N, C-alpha and C positions, 0 to 999 in steps of 0.2 A: 690144828682144828679138826674135829671129828663131828660130823652131823649124822643124824639118822632120818632117812626119808623112805617111805614105803616104796615109791617108784623113782628110780634115777634113770635119766635118758642121756646117753653120751652122743652128742652131735646136735648142733643147732642149725641144721639146714631145714629144707622144706618138710621132710618127714618128721624130724625130731620136734620142730616147733608145732607142727600140726597135732602130733600126738599129745604134747604137753598141754596145748590149748584145749583140746577135746577132753582130756582127762580132767582138767580144771572145771570145765562146764558140767562134767558128770559127777563132780564132787570128790574126785580122787586126785589131789594135788601131786604134781611131779616136780622133781628138781632136774633142770636142764643144764648139762655141762657142755660148754662150747669153747673151742680153743682160739677161734678167730677174735681179734680185738674189735671188729666191726659189729654193729647191731645185726642180728639175723636178717638175711635178705633172700630174695627170690633169685636163685642162680640162673633160672631160665631166661631172665631179662638182662643178664650181664652184657650181651651184645648191644642192647639198646643204650646202656650206659657208655660203652665204648664208642658208639656212633654219635654220642652227644645228645641223643633224644631225651634221655632221662638223667637227672642228677642221682647220685648214689642213694640219697635218702628216699627217693621216690619208690625204689624197689625193696625198701625195708619191710620186714614182716612184723605183724603185731606181736610184740614180745610178750611171752607169758611171764607170770609173776616171778617164779624162782629160776634165775639164770646165774650160773657161776662160770666165770671165764678162767679156765685153766686147761692144761693138757693132761689127759689121763695117760699114765705111763704103764700101768699094769692093773690086772684084775686078780684079786685073791678070792677064788671061788669058795674055798673052805671057810674063810672068815666073812665072806660076802662084803668085800671092801675094795674100794678103788684107791690106788696110789697115784698121786698127782705130781707134776713136775715142780710145783711150788712148795712141795714138802707136806701138803695137806693130805688127808685121807677122807673118803666119803663112804659111809656104810649104806648098804641098800638091803631091802627085802626082795624087790624085783628089779632087775636091771634090763634096760633096753639099749641095744646097740643100733645107733642110726649114724654110723661113721661115714657113710657116703662112699665116694670113689676117688681115686687118684688119676691124674692124667697119665696116659701112656707116653713114655719118652722113647722115641725110636732109637734103635742101635746105630747111630750115626757117628762116624769118626769126627772128633773135634767138638762133640756136643758139650763136653764138660771140660772145665779148666783143670789145672794141676791140683787145685784144692777142692775138686769135685763140685764146683758151682757151674751154673749155666753162664756162658759168656754174656757180657753186657749186650743188650739188644735182643737176646733170645728169651722168649717168654712162653710158658704154658698159658692156657686160657681156661682156667677152672675156678679161680677164687676172685674175690673182690680186690685183693692185693695185686693179682695178675692183671686185672682189668685196669686198675688205677695206674700201674706201672706202664702198661701199653698206652693209656690215655695221655700220660705225661710225655711219652716218647714220640707219639705220632704228631705229624704236622704236614701241611701241604708240601708235596714233592718228596717226602721221605720214601725210600725204597723198601717195601715190605714183601717178604715171601711167607705165604701161609702154606704149611705142609699138612695136607689132609683135606679131602673134599667131601667129607660127610656133613651132617647137619651143623656141627660146630664150626668146621672150616669154612663152609659157605657163609654162615652168619658173621664170622670174624672178617672174612674178606670183604663182604659187603660193608660192614661197619667201618673198616679202615679206608675203603674207597670213598665212602661218604665224607670222611674227614680229610680227604684230599691226598691220601697216600697213593703212590704208584704201586699197585698190588699185583703180584704174581701168585697164583694158586697152583700148587703142584699136587696132583692126585695120582696115587699109584695104580688104582684100578682104571677101567676103561671109561667110566662115566661118573658124574657127580651124584652123591647121595644114593648110591646103588642099593643100599640096604632098604630104603624106603620107597624109591621111585622106579617106575619103568623107564625104558629108554626115551620115549617121547617127552615125558615130564622132565627127565634129566636135561634134555636139550633145551627146554624152555628156561630152566634155571641157568644153564650155561649162557643162553642169550641175554638173560637179565643181567648177569654179572658182567658180560662183555659190554653191554650198554652203559654200565657204570664205569667202564674203563679197566676192568680187571682182566689181566692176561691169564688164561687158563690153560694148563698143560695136563692132559690125562695120560694114562699109561706111562707115567714119569716117576722114577724113583730117585729120591735124594740120597746121596751116600756120604756127603762130607759137609761139615760146617767149618768155615775158615775164619779165624779171628786174628786180629793184630792188636797187641797190647791189651788183651783181655776183652776186646770188643769185636763183635761179629762184623765181617766185611763182605762175605759172599757165601753162597751154598753151591755145591757142585753136584750135578746129576750123574746117574750111573753111566751115561754115555760120554761123560767128560765135559759137558757144557756147563759153564759157570754163570750164576746169576748174582749180580751185585746186590747187597742187602745191608740196610741199616737196621732193619728189624726182621726177626724171624719168629713166627707164631707156630707153635706146635699144637696141632689139632688132630691128633692121631687116635682119638678115642679115649676111653676111661677104663679103669680096672677096679673092681670092688676093693674097698679098703678093709682088709681083713687081719691086719697085723695084730691088733689087740686080741682078737678072737683066737688066732693061732697060738699066740703066746700063752693064752689061758687054757689051751688044750681043747677048745671047742671044735666040733666037726666042721671042716671047711673044704670045699671043692673049688669051683670057680668063685663062689661067694660063700657066705656063712649059711650053712644048711638050716632051713627052718621047715616046720610042718604047717598045717592049716591054722594052727593057733599061733603061728609065727614064733614058735618056741624053738630054741636051739637044742643042742644035745645036753645042755644043762637045764633042768626044769625051772630054775630061777632066773634064767636069762632068755630074753626074746630079742629079735632083731627085725628091722624094717628098712626099706629104702634101697639105695643103690648097692649097699654092701651085701644084700641078701640073695640067696639062690633058693627059689621055691619051686618045687615040682620040676626040677631040671632047668628052670629058666632064671636068668639074670636079666632084669629089665633095663635098669639104668635110665629110667624115664620118670618124669614127674607124676603122671597120672597113677601108675601102680604104687608109687611111694605114698601118695596121699590116701589111696584106698587101703593100703596096709595099715597106715596110721589110724584111720577111722575104725577099721575092724579090730585092731589091737586095743584101742581105747575102750571100745564096748566090752571086750573080753576082760580087761584088767579092772574095769569098773563094776564087774559082777555079772555080765551077761555070758554065762557059760556056753551058750549056743553060738556065740559069734565066731565066725570062721572066715578066713581069706582063702578063696579057691582059685585065684588067678585073675588077671586083667587082660581084656582085649583092648589094647590101647591104640589111640589114634594120634598120629604125628601131625602137628600144625606148625607152620612157619610163616611169618609175615616179614617180608624184606622191604623196609622203607628206604626212601632215597629220593632223588630228583624224580618228579612225576608221581604217578599214582602208586600205591603200595602193590607189592607182588605177593599174593597169597597162595599157599598150597596146603593141601591136606592129603594124607595117605593112611590107609589102614589095611590090615590083613595081607592077603596075597595079591600083589599087584601084577604078577606075571601068571598068565593062564597055563594050565596043563592041557594035554590032549583031551578033547571031549568037553571042555568048559565052554560056556557061552560068554562072549565078550561084546560089550556095547561101548563104542567110543564116539565122542563128539569133540571136534577140534575146530577152532577158529584162529587161523594163523595171523590174521590182521590184528585181532584183539589180544592175541597171545593167551587164549584160554584153551583148556583141555580137560575133558572129563572121561573117565573110563571106569567101568565096573566089571568084575569077574563073577560069574554065577556058576555054581557046580551043584548038580542034583537039586535044582530049584531053591538053592540057598545062596545068599550073597556072601562070598568068601573074601572079597577085597575090593579096593578101589583107590583111585587117585584123582584128585581135582586140582587144577591150577587156575587161579583167577575165578572170580564169581562163585563163591562158595555157598550160595544160597541153598543148595540141595544137600550139603554135607550133614546137616542134622538128621534128616530123614534117612539118609544112607547109613550113617553110623548107627542109628537105632535099629535098622533092619539087620545090620551086620552083628551088632552086639547081642541081639535077641536070638540069632541063629535059627529063626523060625522059617518054615517054607514060605516063599514069596507068593503073594496072591496071583492067581492065574486069570484074573479078569482084565489084564492089560498087557501091552508089550513091554519088553525090558527097557525100551527107550523112556518109558514113563518114569523109571528110577532116576534118570538124569535130568529130566525136565520139570518134574514136579517139585516146586520149592516147598519143602516141609519145614523150613525154618532152620537156622543154623545155631 
């Protein structure tokens, strides 16, 4: 089978689906090529599926018209053709790589079996198949170890605890979600997880996964302490999925290098989403991926002035469970430098915390835990990078509800 389509998009995740949908709305149909057997879905909500809050179909994305399910094995740039695992080929005029990212698998002894598979009970947490495998395995009382205390690890630990598992979270650095949160906010996340029954170990490095008969039985820490485990979840971050681009000879550093037109080193190939490195930055977040998709859709549909110049992205996380939800938001620089102005409001009883960092009369970052009513106004002030008004105290930033 050979088909000819003006725009072909490899990857049916958030970025690829958004691009194909926007192109269709702009009168430039695209063919979307995805290798997962599931209907395209919102990966951000996988933890809610694992927690049992949503059924898989609830997080499905509106599928664009042209979707082919196959795995692309190679790009022939000279012929402008894709070779696929099922033996088919797909010709393109313009190609867009939206290949996403792969989970980082840590260098642990015993992580792989003799035939290079993960032992039974050891799961990455990146795809719907990962999520469904974990959902099938989790049950009340099962012993689960989550390796990694970033955004993904915290979400996975909370979801497993809500399902009744006995959860231990092992974090190598000194606090949870250290990339997004300051120490005070990290402590509130820690308290929330412990209230759900999660046992949290920070500054704790796992070195060994031990299996019996091909099934995981325990993990061993660097200090020799062993944790019994029926399930192990690897939440150690993600890495841009650049294999196809590298095989095709495109310029790749940490991610696929793109310019403001989201064009790669081949003028007929663009790239968006988690696989991309733009102006030195690999985002790995949903908001930049969607902004890139929108900008590229405008450009490919004929707006020669459409550019992507970067994203100032805000991280939001809602942890549901027994009792009220636990909400947090973080953006920009949450740690102050010498000379910065900092305003903090904390209520230990209610478990709420708000902090903003101001430098040279500009809001450069903030973190809020609980009661996110001011996050909308704060985010707008930060994204605009405009001088703050001098007609009121900084405290006004944290107490004026500008809508979220």
